[in-house]
C-alpha positions as CSV (number, residue, x, y, z in Angstrom):
1,M,123.4,117.7,76.7
2,A,123.4,113.5,77.7
3,N,127.8,113.9,76.9
4,Q,127.3,117.9,78.8
5,L,125.8,116.0,81.8
6,N,127.8,112.9,81.9
7,N,131.0,115.7,82.4
8,Y,128.5,117.5,85.5
9,I,128.2,114.6,87.0
10,W,132.1,113.0,86.9
11,L,133.0,116.2,88.1
12,A,130.3,116.4,90.8
13,D,131.1,112.6,92.0
14,T,135.0,113.5,91.8
15,I,134.8,116.4,94.4
16,Y,131.9,114.6,96.5
17,K,134.2,111.6,97.0
18,A,137.2,113.4,97.5
19,G,136.0,115.7,100.3
20,K,138.5,118.6,98.8
21,I,140.2,118.2,96.1
22,S,142.5,121.0,94.0
23,L,141.8,121.2,90.3
24,E,145.8,119.5,89.7
25,Q,143.7,116.8,91.4
26,I,141.3,116.9,89.4
27,N,142.8,116.6,86.3
28,D,145.4,113.7,87.7
29,K,141.6,111.8,87.8
30,R,141.2,112.9,84.2
31,R,144.4,111.2,83.1
32,A,144.5,108.2,84.9
33,Q,140.8,107.7,83.5
34,G,142.0,108.2,80.1
35,Y,140.0,111.7,79.4
36,D,141.5,114.7,78.9
37,P,142.4,117.5,81.5
38,I,140.2,120.5,82.3
39,P,141.0,123.4,81.0
40,E,140.4,126.4,84.0
41,R,138.1,128.2,82.0
42,T,136.0,125.2,81.2
43,F,136.4,123.7,84.8
44,H,134.7,127.0,86.4
45,K,132.1,127.0,83.4
46,W,131.2,123.3,84.4
47,R,130.6,124.5,88.1
48,K,128.2,127.0,87.0
49,G,126.1,124.2,85.3
50,I,126.7,122.2,87.4
51,E,124.7,124.4,90.0
52,E,121.9,125.1,87.5
53,M,121.1,121.9,86.6
54,L,121.9,120.0,89.7
55,D,121.3,122.5,91.8
56,I,125.1,121.3,94.0
57,D,127.1,124.3,94.6
58,I,130.8,123.9,94.2
59,A,133.0,126.1,96.2
60,C,136.0,127.2,96.8
61,E,138.7,127.1,99.9
62,R,141.6,129.6,98.9
63,K,144.1,128.8,102.1
64,N,145.1,126.1,101.2
65,G,145.4,126.0,97.6
66,Y,142.7,126.4,95.9
67,R,140.6,122.9,97.2
68,Y,136.9,123.0,95.7
69,Y,134.2,121.1,97.7
70,I,130.7,120.2,97.7
71,E,129.4,123.5,99.8
72,N,125.7,121.8,100.0
73,N,126.8,118.4,100.6
74,D,124.7,117.4,103.8
75,D,121.5,117.4,101.3
76,L,123.5,115.3,98.7
77,K,122.7,112.6,102.0
78,K,119.2,113.2,101.6
79,G,116.8,111.8,99.0
80,S,116.8,114.3,97.0
81,L,116.7,113.9,93.3
82,R,119.7,115.9,93.1
83,N,121.0,112.6,94.9
84,W,119.3,110.1,92.9
85,L,120.5,111.7,89.8
86,L,124.6,111.9,91.0
87,N,124.3,108.0,92.4
88,S,123.1,106.7,89.3
89,I,124.4,108.5,86.1
90,S,127.9,108.3,88.7
91,T,126.8,104.5,88.3
92,S,126.1,104.2,85.1
93,N,129.7,105.7,84.0
94,L,131.2,103.7,86.3
95,L,129.7,100.7,84.6
96,V,130.9,101.8,81.1
97,E,134.2,102.5,81.7
98,N,134.1,98.7,83.3
99,K,131.9,96.9,80.4
100,N,134.4,94.2,80.6
101,L,133.4,92.7,83.6
102,K,129.5,93.4,82.8
103,H,129.2,89.8,83.3
104,R,130.3,90.3,87.0
105,I,128.2,92.4,87.9
106,M,124.5,92.7,88.4
107,V,122.2,95.4,89.0
108,E,118.5,95.3,89.2
109,D,116.4,96.9,86.6
110,I,112.9,99.1,86.4
111,P,111.0,98.1,83.6
112,S,109.0,101.0,83.8
113,G,110.8,103.6,83.5
114,R,112.2,103.4,80.2
115,T,108.8,103.1,78.1
116,F,107.0,105.8,79.9
117,L,109.2,108.7,81.7
118,Q,110.0,110.7,79.6
119,P,106.8,111.2,78.5
120,I,105.5,111.5,81.8
121,I,108.4,114.1,82.8
122,E,107.7,116.0,79.5
123,A,103.7,116.2,80.6
124,I,104.4,117.2,84.4
125,K,106.8,120.2,82.7
126,N,104.4,121.5,80.4
127,N,100.8,121.0,82.7
128,H,99.8,118.9,80.1
129,Q,96.8,116.3,80.9
130,L,97.5,112.6,79.9
131,E,95.2,110.0,78.4
132,L,96.0,106.7,80.6
133,T,95.2,103.1,79.8
134,Y,96.2,101.8,83.0
135,Q,95.5,97.8,83.9
136,R,95.1,97.3,87.9
137,F,95.9,93.8,89.5
138,T,92.7,93.7,91.2
139,N,90.6,94.4,87.3
140,Q,90.0,92.1,84.5
141,T,89.9,94.8,82.0
142,P,92.2,97.9,81.5
143,H,90.9,101.5,81.8
144,T,91.5,104.7,79.7
145,N,91.3,107.7,82.1
146,V,92.3,111.4,81.5
147,V,94.7,112.3,84.6
148,N,96.4,115.6,85.5
149,P,99.9,114.3,86.2
150,Y,101.7,115.9,89.9
151,C,104.8,114.4,90.5
152,L,106.9,111.1,90.7
153,R,107.8,108.5,93.0
154,L,110.4,106.1,92.8
155,N,110.1,103.2,95.8
156,K,111.2,99.8,95.3
157,Q,112.2,99.2,91.7
158,R,109.3,100.6,91.0
159,W,108.1,104.1,89.2
160,Y,104.9,105.7,90.3
161,L,102.8,108.7,89.4
162,L,100.8,110.8,91.4
163,A,98.1,112.3,89.3
164,E,94.8,114.0,89.5
165,K,91.8,111.7,87.8
166,V,89.8,114.3,86.1
167,G,86.6,114.3,88.0
168,V,87.2,111.6,90.6
169,G,90.4,113.2,92.8
170,L,94.5,111.8,93.5
171,R,95.1,108.6,92.9
172,T,99.1,106.6,92.3
173,Y,99.7,104.5,88.8
174,S,101.9,102.3,89.0
175,L,104.0,102.5,85.4
176,D,104.6,98.9,85.1
177,R,100.6,98.8,84.5
178,F,100.7,101.0,82.3
179,Q,99.3,99.8,79.3
180,Q,99.3,103.3,76.9
181,L,100.3,106.7,77.4
182,K,99.6,109.6,75.4
183,E,100.4,113.3,75.9
184,L,97.4,115.5,75.3
185,D,97.3,119.3,74.2
186,S,95.2,120.1,76.7
187,T,96.4,121.9,80.0
188,F,95.5,121.6,83.5
189,L,95.8,124.2,86.8
190,Y,98.6,122.5,89.3
191,P,97.8,123.2,92.7
192,K,100.6,126.3,93.7
193,D,100.0,125.2,97.5
194,F,100.2,121.8,96.4
195,D,103.9,120.3,98.0
196,P,104.4,116.3,97.1
197,N,106.9,115.7,100.2
198,A,104.3,117.1,102.4
199,Y,101.1,114.6,100.6
200,F,103.8,111.6,101.4
201,Y,104.8,113.0,104.7
202,G,105.2,109.4,107.2
203,C,105.1,107.0,104.1
204,S,107.1,104.1,103.9
205,G,106.3,103.9,100.3
206,I,103.8,105.0,98.1
207,I,100.3,104.2,100.1
208,A,98.7,108.1,101.3
209,D,95.9,107.5,103.3
210,P,95.1,109.9,105.1
211,N,92.5,107.3,107.5
212,Y,96.1,106.3,108.8
213,P,97.6,109.2,111.0
214,V,101.2,109.3,111.7
215,Q,102.2,107.4,114.5
216,R,105.5,106.9,117.0
217,I,106.4,103.8,116.3
218,R,108.8,101.5,118.4
219,I,110.3,98.7,117.3
220,K,113.1,96.0,118.8
221,V,115.4,94.5,115.9
222,N,118.3,91.5,117.2
223,G,121.9,93.0,117.1
224,L,122.7,91.1,113.9
225,Q,119.8,92.5,111.8
226,A,119.8,95.6,113.6
227,N,123.2,96.2,111.7
228,Y,121.0,96.1,108.4
229,L,118.3,99.0,109.4
230,R,121.1,101.2,110.7
231,T,122.8,101.2,107.2
232,L,118.9,101.1,105.0
233,K,116.5,102.2,107.0
234,L,112.8,101.7,107.4
235,H,111.9,105.1,106.9
236,E,113.7,108.2,106.9
237,S,112.6,109.1,110.3
238,Q,113.9,106.1,112.0
239,N,116.3,107.0,115.3
240,E,118.0,104.6,117.2
241,I,117.0,104.9,121.0
242,E,118.8,102.2,122.8
243,R,121.7,100.0,121.6
244,N,123.0,97.1,123.4
245,N,124.2,93.5,122.2
246,D,121.7,91.5,122.2
247,F,118.6,94.0,120.5
248,S,118.4,97.7,119.9
249,I,115.1,99.5,119.8
250,F,114.5,102.3,117.5
251,E,111.9,104.9,117.2
252,L,109.9,105.6,113.5
253,H,107.5,108.4,112.8
254,V,105.8,106.8,109.8
255,R,101.7,105.8,109.0
256,P,101.4,102.1,109.4
257,T,99.2,101.6,106.4
258,F,99.4,98.0,104.4
259,D,102.5,98.3,102.8
260,F,104.5,99.6,106.0
261,V,103.1,96.3,107.8
262,Q,104.4,94.3,104.8
263,E,108.2,95.6,105.9
264,L,107.8,95.1,109.0
265,M,106.3,91.5,108.4
266,M,109.6,90.7,106.0
267,Q,112.0,91.1,109.1
268,G,110.1,87.9,110.3
269,A,111.3,86.9,114.0
270,D,114.1,89.6,114.1
271,L,111.7,92.1,114.6
272,E,108.9,92.8,117.5
273,V,106.9,95.7,117.7
274,L,107.0,97.1,121.0
275,E,104.4,100.2,120.1
276,P,101.5,101.2,119.1
277,D,99.4,98.1,120.7
278,S,97.2,98.0,117.6
279,L,100.3,97.5,115.5
280,R,101.8,95.0,117.5
281,Q,98.3,93.6,118.1
282,Q,97.6,93.1,113.6
283,L,101.1,91.7,113.3
284,L,100.3,89.2,115.7
285,E,97.5,88.1,113.7
286,N,99.0,88.0,110.4
287,A,102.0,85.8,112.2
288,Q,98.9,83.5,113.6
289,R,97.3,83.2,110.1
290,L,100.5,82.6,108.5
291,V,100.9,80.0,111.5
292,D,97.3,78.6,110.8
293,M,98.3,77.9,106.7
294,Y,100.9,75.7,107.3
295,Q,99.3,74.0,110.1
296,Q,97.0,73.0,107.6
297,K,97.1,69.2,106.2
298,K,97.3,69.0,102.9
């Protein structure tokens, strides 16, 4: 199954990068990488497998010599699971093919995913409860609870589980703070009307606090730093509404929760909050506390 998935990812990634490509051109790339060419019958079988497994539609343009392309190409540019799979596995395949360069290619690690990701996915798939032993940074001792797993979210190299703590309500758990995890035989009823995307709407990270409604936020960023925010947005709602040589102004619709404020603070003096006044004042107070700390005598 893993080998077949790699084949699907390779083919989808090749077509995606090419824009439009013929089967003959695809097989030229296969031969160049040391692989056997794909017979036409196998190729169409893989097309169907890619559609079923990855929800990626490979269409054919017949008027220009049967060239293939990704029909739902725009969807792959969004933060979807299939986009993450395509990027992750195609990058993994690329690294394997060039393992002689392993000392010259450095990547970030996501340690929490190796141990606990698979059993959590199985529990989500089967609607099974989980017995979770969890160590919060704010507690000195770990606690064990039974939870109903709703969904997984990847944010800044950490995996998070959104789960219903039985008898309490929804809680977000970071996988790198798990100590033990056990899938139970007992099942739970996943709410049909629950939408993870709606739950995290307006969130820049993993804090979905209803006490922080989504607000229109305007920020001013200096010209050089603005280049970084264009290529890696603070939030998917980010839109550049003014641009000149010295600065740019971006507008976002975000919940101004703690994690979003931290993102703004990381930009230092290169970013100024213009609106709302409440968020501007909060960053001013944070900056003043930082100044006070450094001005204290040792």
